[in-house]
C-alpha positions in Angstrom: 86.9 111.1 78.7 86.3 107.8 79.7 88.1 107.2 83.5 89.8 104.4 84.5 88.8 101.4 86.8 91.5 99.2 88.6 90.3 95.9 89.0 91.9 92.9 90.9 94.7 91.3 89.3 96.0 94.5 87.2 99.0 96.7 87.6 98.7 100.4 88.0 101.1 103.1 88.5 100.0 104.8 92.4 100.7 108.5 92.4 101.5 110.0 95.9 101.7 113.3 97.2 104.9 113.3 95.9 107.1 112.7 92.6 109.1 110.3 94.9 106.2 108.7 96.3 105.2 107.5 92.4 105.2 103.5 92.1 104.2 101.0 89.9 101.6 98.7 92.5 99.7 96.2 91.8 95.8 95.6 92.7 94.6 93.1 95.1 91.0 93.7 95.7 88.9 96.6 96.3 88.3 97.7 99.9 85.4 100.2 101.0 84.4 104.1 100.6 86.6 103.7 97.2 89.4 102.7 97.8 91.8 99.8 96.9 93.9 96.9 98.6 97.7 97.4 96.8 100.5 95.7 96.9 104.7 97.2 96.1 107.5 96.2 96.7 109.0 98.4 100.0 112.2 99.6 101.3 113.7 96.7 102.3 112.4 94.7 99.2 109.5 93.0 100.8 106.4 92.4 99.5 103.9 95.2 101.3 100.4 96.1 101.2 98.3 98.8 101.8 95.3 100.7 100.8 94.9 104.1 98.2 92.2 105.7 97.3 91.4 104.9 93.8 91.9 108.5 92.2 94.9 107.9 93.0 95.6 104.8 90.7 96.5 105.8 87.4 97.0 103.2 84.3 100.7 102.9 83.6 102.3 104.1 80.8 102.7 102.2 77.6 106.1 101.8 76.7 106.1 99.7 80.9 106.5 96.2 79.5 107.4 96.7 75.6 
């Protein structure tokens, strides 16, 4: 099975520790040590940027934008 590697500008699903922390993010850049800088809409409706481990990013479901 080929592992999906997100590239800057792509949309991904962030798989956090709990089901509630699953969110759709936009990949901004590659960081160090296998991490990616991503952007998402925060709790107050403001865009926030944070780093996540690459293995916690998954390809979005095919019907997300269909």
